C-alpha positions, 0 to 999 in steps of 0.5 A, spaced: 085 770 899 085 767 889 081 771 885 081 771 879 077 774 873 076 774 866 075 779 861 074 779 854 067 775 851 063 777 847 059 775 841 063 775 833 063 771 828 065 765 826 072 767 823 072 771 828 078 773 834 078 775 840 082 776 847 081 773 853 084 776 859 085 772 867 087 776 872 089 773 879 090 776 885 092 772 892 096 767 888 103 765 888 102 766 881 108 766 878 109 759 880 103 756 878 100 752 874 094 757 869 089 754 865 084 757 860 077 751 861 070 752 858 064 748 859 058 749 853 052 749 853 050 741 856 056 739 856 062 737 861 067 743 862 072 740 858 081 743 859 082 749 852 090 750 854 094 751 859 101 753 860 107 751 866 109 757 871 116 756 865 112 758 859 110 751 857 104 749 854 099 745 853 092 744 847 086 741 847 088 737 840 080 740 837 083 746 838 090 745 837 092 751 832 087 757 834 088 758 840 094 761 843 096 761 851 101 765 854 103 769 861 105 775 864 108 774 871 109 781 872 102 784 870 099 777 873 096 775 867 093 769 863 091 770 856 088 766 851 088 768 844 083 765 840 082 764 832 078 762 826 072 762 831 067 757 830 061 755 833 064 750 836 066 754 841 060 758 844 061 755 852 063 759 858 071 759 858 073 759 864 080 761 868 084 756 874 089 757 879 092 749 879 096 752 886 100 748 889 096 742 887 098 742 881 090 741 880 085 746 877 084 750 884 081 756 883 077 758 878 074 765 876 067 766 874 067 766 866 066 769 860 061 768 855 063 768 848 058 766 844 061 764 835 056 766 830 055 763 824 
């Protein structure tokens, strides 16, 4: 059974930084695409960034340059470094494992990020 556990969220002032972590277990982690999504209050969940097994990355246009996704296949971890945080980044951030289907198949419980102005 795949389990994803996010951590690293919190309350931060605008302009600050956070590093979100996602620990994966029960997954064929090294071959799966992993991704970070976020859901702001009253909005739909949206893709923030993804990273393939080979390390190729994709970012949503609005956050490009401020967010960096990375992974450590030896530790079954995926990270999201967020710099220059803005109030509009306030959301619950979710880790997703794309599994063998090549689409979001497993989800973590989310970690809350709050950015004050």
